[in-house]
N, C-alpha and C positions, 0 to 999 in steps of 0.2 A: 410449218406454221405453229405458232404457239397456241396453247389451249385458250388463252385469253383473247377474245376478239376485241377489237377496238370499237365495238358498238357503244353508243352512248345510251344510257338509260334515261327515259323521259323524267323530267323533274316537274313537280307541281309549280304552277306560277307563284311567284313571291307575293305575299299579301302587300297591299298598299300600306305605305307608311302612315301611322295614325296621325291625325291632325293634332296640333297643339292644344292641350286642354284649355278650357275657359279660365280666364284669370280676372281677379278683381282689379280695379284701378288702385292707384297708390293709396296705402292706408295711412291713417293718422298715427302720429308717434304715440298717442296714449293707448292705442289698441293693442300694442305689444306684438303685432303680426308683421311678418316681412311683406313688403310690397309685392303684389302679384302672386299672392299664395293661391295654388290651384284650388278649385272648388269641386264639389261633387264627390262621388265615391272613388275608390282606388281603381275600380274597373272603368269608370267613366274617364278618369284621368289617363289611363293606359290606352284605351281605345279611342279616346277623343270623341265619345258619343255625347258628352254633355252639351246640350243645346242652350240652356239658359243657366246662369249662375244660381246656385242654391245658396245656402247659408254658409258663412265662415265658421270654422270650428269654434272660434272664440265667442261668436254670437250664439251658437247653439249651447255652449257651456253656460253663458250668462242666462239664457232663457230657461235652461234646466235648473240652474241655481234659483232663479226667481220663482219658478214653479214649485220647487221643494220648499222654499221659504213661505210661499202662500199656503201650502198644505200644512206645514208645521204651525203656522199662525192660526189657521182655521181650526186645527186640532186643539190648540191652546184655548181658543174661544169656546169651542165645544166642550172642552174639559172644565172650563169655568162654569158653564151653564149646568153641566152634569153635576159638578160638586155643589153648586148652590141648591139644586133640586135634592141632592142627597142630604144636605143640612136641613132643608125644610122637611123632608120625609122623616128624618131621625127626630126632629123636634115634635112633629105631629105624632109619631109612634110612641114617644114617652109622655104624651099628654099635654104638651105645651100648646096653648091656643095662640097661633101666630096671627097677630092682629096689630093694627097701628091706629093711633089717634089721627084723624084728619079733621081739623077744626074741632067741632064738638061731637063728632061721631066717631064710632069705632068701626073700622073697616077690617074685615078678614083679609089676610094675605094668603092667597092660594098659589098653586104651582105655576099657573100661567103668568101672573105678574112677576114671580121670582125668575122664571126663565126669560121673560122678555127684558127685565131690568139687567140681568146678567149678560144677555146677548147684546143689548144696546151699549152697555159699558165696554164689552170686549170689542165691538165693532168701532166704537168711537176711539178707543185707545189705539186700535190697529190703524185707523185712518189718520190720526195725529202722528203716529210713528212713521207712516208712509210719507206724509208731508214733510216731516223733519228730515228724513233720509234724503229726499229730493232736494231740499233747500239748504241743508247744512253739509255739503259734500266734504269739505275740508275739515270741518270740526266734528266732534263726536256728538251725534244726535241722541245717542242712547242715554247719556247722562241727563240731558235736558228732559227727555221723555220720562225717565224714571223719577226725576224730581217732580215733574208735573203730575205724573200719576199718583205719587205719594201724597202731594198736596190735595189732589182731588179726593183721594180716599179719606183724608183727615176731615175735609169739609163735608164729605158725604155722611160721616159718622154723627154729625149733629142731628140729622133726622131720626135715626134709631134711638139715640140717647134721649131725645125729647118726646118721642111718640110712643114709646112702649107702654102698655097698660099694666105690666107686672114685671118684676125682675127677670123672670125666665123669658118672658116675651122680649124684653129689651135686649138681653144677651143673644137671643136667637136672631133678632134683627141685626145686631152688630156682626154676628157670625155670617149672616147673609150678605153683608157688605164686604167683610174682610176675606171671605173664602175665595170669591172670584179674583179679588185683587192679589191674593197670595199666589194665585196661578198665573195671572196675566202679567203682573209686574216683572217677574223674572223670565218668563217664557217668550213673551212677544219679542223683546230685543234679542234674546239669545238665538232666535230662529234665523236672524241675519248673519250670525257669526259662524255658522257651520257651512 
């Protein structure tokens, strides 16, 4: 007899064939994804353990892009507020009395009104840009937004130019209007382009 016996070695049972991964229904042509793209992680797709569809990769990318855009725009608004407060602090540090004529009375302009006005302008600009982005899908909403923001800035300068009590105060008030605009006008639309 030969040294090799014809004994069979026991084999482990074969694992069950994984179930077909969950799929999305037909996708729309504008999504750019192929119909029936698998969802979930690679492990879920290989093992068939995905029980409910998660998000499509394209949807995740859009959500991440929208999140980054919001963060960049919030940073632009915050930067505009900080820059305005910096202008106010510098003016006060060099001895300028930051005040404005309101009717027949002179009102001091403190850091809170400066911050609130800058924040309000930034949030209003952001809101208008968001509306234009949603309503002007095929056309360029950024040109219209930039033109509108520049027109609002020019109109807003009427107040500082007519309510300053002294030349230094007038120029400080003008800077308090133009500084946030110099940050918001270029940065808010640029946040969508990255």
